[in-house]
N, C-alpha and C positions, 0 to 999 in steps of 0.2 A: 444264662443269657439273660437280660433282661427287656422285654419290647415294651413300647409306648406306642400308643394308638389313640391319634388326636382326632375327636368328631369336627367335622368342620363342613358338613354337607348340606345343614340347614338355610331355609331361606331367609327367615328373621324377618317376617311380616310386621310384627310389632312395633320394629324399631322406626316403620314408616319410612325407608328411603329404597331408592331405584336400584340399590345394587345390596347384594349377603351380606349380612351384619360383620362377617368373620374376615371380610376385604376392606371394609371401612376402615379408614386413617385415623389414628391417633397418634399426636407428635411425629407424621410423616411417615408413620409406617403401618401396616395393615395389622389388625387386633390378631389374625393369626400368626402373624411373625413374631409379635410379642410373646406369643404363648409358646411358639416353639422353641424362641431363644432358650426359656427356662429349662425345656427338655433337651436342648442341645448341650448347654451348660452343666447339666447333671451327671456327675462323672458315673454315676450307678446305671444310667441308661446308657444301652449298648447300641439301640436301632430305632427307628421313629418309623410308624405307618400312619399317613395321614389321608382320612376318609373325605372327600371333596364332592360338589356337586357334579352331576354329569356335564360335559361341555367345559370345564373349568381347568382340564390337566394341563395344557400348555401353559395358560397365564400363570399356574401355581407351580409348575416346573421353574418358568423365567422369571417370573417377578417375585416370588418368594423363596423357593429351595435355592435356586442359582444365584438370586442377587444378594440374599443374607446369608449364603455358604452354610446353609443346614446339613451338613456332611452326612449327620445320623439320618436323615431322611431315607429309607430303601424303596419305600414304596407310594406312589398316588393312588388310591383306591374308590372306585365310583360309589357312593353311598346309595342305600335301598330307599323306600317310601318313609319308613321309619327309623329313629336311632336305633333300635333292636336290631334291625336288619343291617344296617351300616355297619356295627360292631362285629356282627357276626361274620360278614364279608370279611373283615379285617383280621378278623381271626383264625378263620381260613387259608391265610397267605404268608402269617407271620414266621419267621425262621423257626425250622424243627426244632432246633436248640434252647428254644425259648422254654424259662423255667417260670418265671414271673411276669405279668402284664400289667400294667399301668394304664388305665381308660380315664384320659381327661378331655373334657369340653374345651373346643375351638377358641370359644369367646369366654374363657376364665384366662385374661392376660397378665392377672396379678398373682400367679401362682407363682413361688420361687424353686430357686433347685434345691435349697435347704428343706422346703415342704416335702419334696418330691423324693428325696432320700430318706427322711424321717419316716416317711409311710412304710417304704421299702423294709427298712430297717424293724420298725412296729411289727410288720406282718411277719417276718423272720422270728423275732425274739417272741410273739405270741404264740405260732405253731410249735415252737420248741415245747413251751408250756402245756398247750393243748391242741394236740394233731388235729382236731376238729376244725382248727380255726383256718380258714381258706382265703379270706380275703380282709382288708382294712380299708375304710373309707374317711376321708378328711369330711368334717362337719365343724357348724359353728353352733355356737350354745346358743340357747332361747332366751334373748332379753327379754321380750315383752310376755304378758300374762297369757297362758293359752286355756283356750274354752273349746270343750266338746260341745256342737250344738246339733239338735235333729235336723229333721228337712223343712222345717219352719222357721229356721234360726233360732228356735228357743234353746237356752244354756242348758245343760243337762249336768254337766260339773266342770270344776276346775281342774285342768291337769296340770300336778307338780312340774313346774319348771326345770328343776334339774334333770328330770327323767326324759327331758324332751330334746332334741338337736335339728338344725337343718342340714340335709345331706348334701355335699358339695362333690366335686371331684378334685384330685384325681382319686378313682377307686381302685384300687389293685390287688392282685389274687394270683394265686398259683395257676398257671395256664391251664393244666391239665382239668382242674374243677371248673374253671369258668368256661373253658369251651364245652365241658360235658352238660353244664346249667344251660348254656345256649342252647345246646342241641334238644337237649330235653323241652326246654319252651318252645322252641320250632315245632318239634312233635306234637306238643300238646296244644298249638295255637294260641299260646299263652304271651300275652305281652306286659312286660314288668315297668315300673316307674323308673327304675335304674338297674344298673348291673347288679348290685348287691341282694337286688328284691328276688332275681333269679338264682341267684346261690345261694341265698337263705331257703328258698322255695325247694332246692334240692337236697336240703337236709345238712348242710354246712353252717358253720357259726362264721359271723363277720363282725370284727371288731370296730370300734370307731376311736378315731385319733381326733380329738378337739381343736381346730385349728383357730382361724379368725375369720371376722364379717368382712374383710377387705377383698377375699377371694371371690368375688361379685362374679356372677355371669350375666355377660351385658346383653340384657332382650328389651330394654327400653331406651329411650333418648334420656331419662333419669338416670340409668344405668352407665351410659357413656359420658355424660356428664361427670358421675362418681368415680369413674375410672381416670378420667382424666387428672382430677384434684387429686388422686392417690397415686397416682404415677408422680405427677409435680412433688408432693410432699415426700415420696421415699427416695427422691432422685433417680428414678429407673428412666428417664427420658433422654 
């Protein structure tokens, strides 16, 4: 069984909105609903768990899950104080039959069912070649020149651009190794920057599947504007 965890518990203060960013509408539909549709439509995903803010259970159930007929959503889970805690909360309640789990930001609505499927396939392929590979993340190539700077903003050196990528989601892992990596981080009081950083820290290998820059995370008003343009261009509205 393959499960998806959608993180949608953030407040989104940088978007300067009076509602959480995952509930802002794009073309008449909440951002979170656009995101969930891609996972609903991906044949490889069997079940979905959505991490939401406290006191939003009824709203999400009525206005998102039921309204848009997301039949794969099995449970709405209250998020923690930080994203890492939210994902760990979800990992504790996914189906006992879960073998692979795909973790995705609820405010990345431009992900496609094909992207989700390709990451899962790539994880299985890489694990056959090297059993130490327990995860795959989607990432965008670095187009700009990347500089390493010191604390005083002096350039120390230029980083070779083809050795750098910008991490995105979904980040997809074998369930047991991801859960154990989260458990270890919790025990050690370690906070990582993404799911992959915890799996890397536990000694496993994580591969990158190069994606595209259109898979943006909606964080600022500019991101919201760009997402609207991309959806219109792609005919996905």
